[in-house]
N, C-alpha and C positions, 0 to 999 in steps of 0.2 A: 244442468248445462254441462256439456263435456269439457269446456274450457276451465270451469271451476274445478271439476274432478281431476283433470290433468295437472293443474297448477298445485292443487292440494297434494297430490301424489308426488309431484316433483319436489315440492318443499319437504315432504317427509323423507324422500330419498336423500336430499342434500343434508338434512339434519343428521341422518344415520351416518353418512360419509364424513360429516364434520366431527362427529363423536369418535369415529374410528381413527381419523387422522390425528385427533388430539391425543388418543391413547398411544399412537405411534410416535408423535412428535416429542412428547415430554421426555421419554428415555433417550431419544436421539439428541436432544439439546444437552442433557446431562453428560451423555457419552462424548459429545463434541467438546465440551469444556475440558474434560480430562484429556482428550486427544490433543487439544491445543497447548495446554500447559505441560503435559507429559511429566518428565522428570526435571523440568526447568525450575529454577529459583530465580525469578526475575529481580528480586531485590538484591540478591547476592551478585547477579550479573551487572546490576547497576553500579555497585561498589567496585566491582572488578574494572569496569569501564572508567569510573571516576579516578581510580588509582593511576591508570595509564594517563588520563588527562592531566592530573596533578603533576606528574613527572615530566611530561613532554609538552603539553599545551599551555598550562598556566604558569610554568616556570619562566621567570623573567630572563631576558637577554642581559649579558653583562654591560656595564656602563662603557660607552664609547665617547671619544672626544669629538665635538662638532667642528673643531678647528685642527687641521692636519699639523702634526708636530707639537701640540700642546699636551699638557698633562691631563689624562682622563680623570684622575682623582681630584683635580682642582676645578672641574667643570660641573655644572648642575646635572643631575642624573634623573631622567624621566623614564620610569619603568615601561618596558615593552615586552610582550610575550608573543607566542607564535600567532595568535589571532590578530595581532597588530602589525604583522609584517607588511611593509609598504614599499620596499625596493629590494633589488637583488643583493645589496649589501647586508640587509637584515636576514636573508636566507642563509648567507655564508656564516653570519654571526650565530644564528640559531643552531645550525648544523655542527659548528665547531664548539660552541660553549654549552649547549643543552643536549643535543642528540647524542654526540659521541660520549661524553662522560656518563650519561645515564645508561647506555647500552653496552659499553665496553669498559674493561678494567685491565690494569697491569698485574693484578694479583693472580698467580697461577691457579689458586683454589677457585677463584671466581670464574675463571675461564674453562673449568671442567664442564664437560657436557651436561652433567646432571645438576650443576650448581650455577648455571648461568641465569640469574634471577634479577628481577628489579621490582620494586613495590611489593615487598612481602614474599609470598610464595609463587609469584607469577614467573614461570620459567620461559626463557627466550628460546625459540625453535628456529634452527637452521641459520638463516642469514637475513640481514636487512637489505632490502632492495631500494636503491635510489633511482627514480625513473624520471625522464623528461621527454617532452615532445616539442619539436622545433618546426618552423616553417621555412620554406625556401624564399630566396629573394625574388623580386618581380612577381609577387603573387597578389598584388593589388594595383589599381589604376589611378594614380594621382592626377591632378589637373595639369595638363601639359603647359598651359599658359603660365602657371606659377612655378611648376617643377618640371622643366623641359628634360627630355631624355638626350643626354650628350655623353655617350659612352667614352669618347676620347678624352675630354677634359673634366667632365663632371658626371661620372657614372651614377645613374639613378638607383637609390636603395629604397625598397618598399616591401615590408613584410606584412602580409595580409592576415586574415582570420585563418584558424586551423581547420582545414578540410583535408579529406583523404588525398585529393590530387595535389594539394599544396604542401603536404607534409615532407619535411626533409628526411631522407633515408640514407644519404651518403655518409661514410665515416667522417667524423670530425677530428681533425688532427690538433691535439693540444701541444704544449711545450714538452710535456713528459709522458702523456697518455694519449692513446687513440680510443675514441668512444665510437662504438658500433651500434647500429640500429638493429633491433631484434623484434620478431613477431612470433609470439606464442599463442595468439588468439585462437588458433585452430586446435590447440592441444587440450584445452579445458573449456568447459561451457560457462557462459554468463560472466566472462571476465571483462566487464566494462563498467564505467562509473558515470553516474549522472551528477554533474557538478552544478554550481550555481549559475554558470555561464554557458556551458556547453556539455555535450556527451563525449566520452573519451573511451577508446578501446584500450586493449592491454599492450599494444605495440609501443615502441619508443626506444630511446637510448637508455639502456639499463646498466646498472653498476651494482654488483652484489658484494657485501662485506660480511663474511662469516662471523658469528658471535664469539668464536673462540680466538678471534684476532685480538692482539693487545691494544690498549688504548692509544699508545704512541703510534703504532702502525695505522690504526684507524684514522687518527688525526691527520697523519701524513696524506692518506688517500683523500680525506674530505678536504684538506687544505689545497690539494692540487686542483680542486674545482675553482677555487678563487684565483689561483695562479694562472690557470688556463682560461679564465673568464668563460667558463662553460655555461653558467646561467647568466644571461644578460637580457635586458628588457627589449631588445630588437627581435631576436629570433625565437626565444623560448615562449611557449604558450602554456606549458604545464610542468610543474615541479611536484614530485610525489615521493614520499617515504612510506614503505609498506613492509610489515613483518607480522609474525604470528607469535602468540604466547599461549601458555597453558597453566591453569591453576588446579592442582590436584585436590585441593580442599573442596572445591565446588565441581570438580570434574567437568570443567568447561574450557574451551579454546576461545581465543580472542583474535580477530582479524583487525589490524591497526593500519589505517591509511590516513596519513597527514598530507593534505593537498593544498597547493598554492596555485590558483589559476591566474594567468597573466593575459589580460585582454590586449587586443591590437592597439587600443587607445592608451595603454600603459598602466591600467588599473590592476591592483593586486588583490585577489580574493582568496584569503587563507581559511580553511575549515577542516576540522577532523571528521573522520568516519570510522568509528570504533564499534564493532559488532561482535557479540558473543555467538558461538555456535558449538554444537556437539557433534560427535562422530558416532555413527552406528557401528556395532550394536550396543544397546544399553543393557539393562538388566533383563533376564528371561521374562519376567512378568510384563515389562514394558513392551517387549517384542510380541508377546501373545496378545496384549491388549490392542496393539496396532493392527494385527490380523483380524481381531474381533470387530474393530471399528470398520475396517474395510468391508467385511461381510455385511455389517449393518448398512453401510452406504449402498452397496449393491442391492440389498433387499429394498431399501427406500426407492431406488431408481426403478426396480421392478414394479413396485406398487404404483409409482407415478405413471408408468407406461400402461399398466392395467386400467387405471382410472381414465387415462386419455382414450384408450380404445373403447371403454364402456361409454364415455360421453359421446364419442363419435357414432356409436350405434344408436344412441338415444336421439341425438340432435341431427343425424345425417350430415354432420359437418366435422372435418378434422381440425378446423381452425377455431371453432367456438370455444373449445376448452382453454386455449391460449389467450382468449380475449379477457379473461379474468386477471386482474392485477395480482391476486394472491398466487394464481397458478404460474404466472410469468416470474414472480419472485422466487417461487419454489424451483422452477426450471433453472433460473440463473444460479440458485443455491446448489443444485445438483451438478450443473455443468462446470462449475468452479472446482469441484472435487476431481474432475478429470485431469486438469493440469497439476493439481496438488499431488495426486498420486503418481503422475508421470515424473514430477520432480522428486517425489519421495523415493521411487525405485532407483532413479539415477543417483540420488544422494546415497542410498544404500550401496549401490555399485561402486561408486568412487570411495566411499568410506572403507570398503573392504580392501581397497588398494593402498591405503595409507600404510606405509611400512613402519617397522619399529624405529622409534626415534633415539633409542639408546643402544650402545654396543652390547654384544653378547658377552656377559661376564666370563664365560668359559673360554671363548676364543680370544677376547681382548682386542678384537678388531672393531674399528669405528665404521658404522654405516655411513657411506659417502653422502647420503641424503641429510645426514645430521648437520653437516657444514654447508648446506645449500639452501637457497630460497625454494620453498615448496609451492609450486603452482598447483599441485594436487590439493593441498590444504585450502588454497584459494577457491578452487572449484567446489569442494565440499562446503565451504563457508557460504558461497553465493547460492548454491542450491538450497541450503538450509534456510537462509534468510528469505529467499523468494517464497519458499513454503509459508514461512511465518506471515509474510505480507498478504499472500492470497487467503490464508486462513483468517486474518484480521478482517478482510473484506467479507469473507463468508460468514463471520460472526454476525455482522450487521443483518445480512439476509436471513440467517437462521432465527435470530430473535424477532425480526420484523414479521416473519411468517407466523410467529406465535400470536400476533395480534388478530389473525384471521379467526382464531377460536373464540374471540370476544363476542362473535355473533351468537354463540350459544346462550348468552345472557343479555337481555335488553338494556340493562344498565351499563355493562361493560362495553356494549357496541355503540354507545352514543357518539363516541369520537368518530367512528367510521360513518355513521349516518350524518353527522354534522358536516364532514368534508363532502359527502355525496350531495347534500343540499346546497352547499356553498360553491361547488366546483365551477359552475358557469360564471357567476360574477367574479369569483376569485381568479380564474384564468384571464379575464378581461383586465383586471387591475395588475396582475403579474406581468402581462405583455407590456403595459405602459411602464411599469416598474423597471423591467429589463431594459427597455429603450432609454429611459432616463439614466440608469446607471452606466450603460454602455457609452452614452454620449459624454457623460462626465469623466469616464475612465479614459477615453480618448483625449478629451480636452486637458485632463490633468497631466497626461503623459507629455503633451505638447508644451504645456506651460511650465511644469516643474520637473520634467524628466531629466534635464541636464544637471540639475543641482540637488535633487532630493532622491535618495535611494529608493524610498517607498513608492515613487512614481516613475522609476527608470524604464519601465515598459508597461504595456497595457495589462498584462497579467498582474503585475504588482499593484497597478492602480486599482484594479477590481478589488483586490484583497484590502487595500487601504480604505477604499470607500465603504466596504461592508464593516470594517472596524470603526469607521466613523458612525455608522448607524447603531453600533452597540456602545458608543461613548468612548471609544479608544482612538484618540487622535492627538496630533501635535500641530496645533495651528500656527505656532510662532515659527516653526521651521518653514512652513509654506510662506508666511509673511516675510521671512528673511530672504527667500528666494525671489519672490515677486510681490512687492508691497502694493502695487497697483491692482492686481487681479486676485490676490489671495482672499481679500475680504468678500469680493463679489462671488468668487468660486465657492468658497466654503459655506457661506451662509445661504446662498441660493440652493445648494445641494441639501443642506440640513432642513431647510423649510419645505422644499419640494419632496425630497426622498423620505425624510424622517417624519416631520410633522404632518404631511398630507398623505402620501401614498402608503407608508407603513401603518399609520393609523387607520386608513381605509381598509387594509387587509384585516386588521384586528377587529374593526367594526363589522365586517362581513362575516367573520368567524363567530363573533358573539351573537349576531343576529340569527345565524343558522343554529347555533347551539341553543338559544332560547326557544326557537321554533321546535326543535326535536325534543327538548326537555319538557315542553308543555304537553307533548303527546303522551308522556308517561303518567301513570296514575300515581299521585303522591302517596308515599308510604314511609313510615318512620323506619329507621335503621333497625330497631328492635323487631319490627314486624317482618322486614325482609330477611333478617337472620333466622327468625323462627320458621318462616315458610320454607326457606331454602333447606334448612336442617330436616324439617318434616318431610319435604318432597324427595330428598336425596338419601335419607337415612336407610331405607330399605331397598332402594333401587340402584344406587350409584355403583355399588361393587358389582352387582349383576350386570348392569349396563357396560361397565368396563370389561368384565369378563367376556361378555358377548361381542363387544367391539374388537377386543383383542383376538378372539377366535376368528371373526370375520376377516380381520386384517392379515392373519397368518394363513388363511385358507384361500384357495383360488376359486371357491364357489361363490356365485353371485348371491346377494340378499334377495329375498322374495320381492321386495319393492322394486329392485332394479329390473328384474325379469318382467314384472307386471307393467312397468313404464315402457319398456321396449315393445311389449306386445301391444300395448295401447296405441303407441305411435304407428306401428305397422297396421293395426286395425283401422285407425282413422285415416291413414294414407290411402288404403284400399277403398274404404267407404266413400272418401271424398272423390276419388276418381269415378266410381260408379254413379254417385249422386250428380256430379257435374255433367257427366255424359247424358243423364236423364233430364237435368234441369240446370241451365246455364246460370241461373240466379241463386244457386245454392251457396250458403255460407256456413262454415263450420260452427260459428257461434249460435246458430239456430238449432243445432243438433242436441236433442235431449238424450243423455246416456242413462240406460236403464239396467235392471238386473240381468236381463237376457243378454245384453251386450257385454256385461261384465263376465258372464260365464263363458262367452265366446273367446275372450282373450286369456283366461286363466288356463295354464297348461294342465292336461289331465292328471299328471302326477301330483301337482299341487292341489288340484280340486279333490 
């Protein structure tokens, strides 16, 4: 039967291509691992980051008196650090008592350009930038029945959420300083921040203090914020301190952003964002390796396109190739390399613009960039980190594609066959599972959202419910917020989501696994190892060599050509047969030697 012959030939072609792809994919994975890590030492970067946190984030604020005019030393002291800032007074205290003494000094030697250090060998670069974002008045709409608008006697004050159209941009006049709004967002790429509460661009009221400033002068400038009440809970929506440092021991730069978000409801959300980055160029060997890996990616893309075109000729469809989950995953893997290398070349471009940070010893003149905040370093840092994030996602795709080659062995492919068998009942249960979790996430936000941070919005509620499913929960916090509904809400979700639905999913997978495992002939481990060694001992190297040769060659394998000719022959034969007999079916066609000779090209014959 021709259908049997075509299926057998198609399976043989797929097996050949699978072996070829395996030979290509293994060195690609190894090269990708080296490309991701490059010359990075992540453990050293961790300690570099921790040193900064210990100096600025975990350092306690000084004791303050809770009663005005009383002696602070005679009052109880409750330690509070940057992560526990809860009002604008804490921002002032932290900036004056922690930030300034750590970053500035009165010692002339410590203010020298090449000796401005903190936390070991960490050298401070340029200046520290203090940035804030404010909103204008009358950017929200209160209830007029409770808060009427009477501009003559009682002018209404209402500062809403931070939006582009609501942001204040006019100069703010203080008692001693005028604060100006600046926008440098168009100068450098990716200068925005994703906070806990909102997204923020790089514009705002900025104030730079060079690191060669004395501690006394820096304190005067920082104290002026308190005197001018620049940071207050009504108008400010963002307070941020940002600067850069460099550690020559690990040859790594550090971007430090210490952020306090202030919501329109008066909540304070402090958090640090400390990210290491490097500047191109690195060592010559590292540069050569990056070029080599780029060529490898281009070759991989070329092979994917060749396979796509081959499949389109065989199946007469340009979409059939992408209907495979593995091919879609591989396509996503390759497409992600496009933005990665776009970012990579922009990172190289901006890195080459970074000027010398130290003065010329012969001229004795100080580069003006040394005493200024460098937006260029910020651009380099963001471009570098975005590459890291995209490569992290690409790592998952790269290694998941490796599972495709488990089909070469019936034992290794049992996971794929198990999922294929269970997919229909699994989808039905998963739909019910998603409906249940979604309903409980919305209900949890409505019940506990105003008092429990883990349920403050629907997104956080989803995360909290999935944590409940793995046994990580805080029942008593829910009970303290709503004693009447916490018991019903928690235990109904545990019974329905965990005990019933989750166990249903497990049962479906176990049943499918048992069914697929029963199809395999039982063999002992020793027998499997012996058979594998005997089968591959003399053929594995030859097969790898042949697959590698085919992978590097643009010439089709004989099986590919034969399958294409077979499909063309059957297409023409079917048209002629249908024209002669309307009841003709291809399954009735018996394929013989004479037909085979017709489809084999003369050169091959």
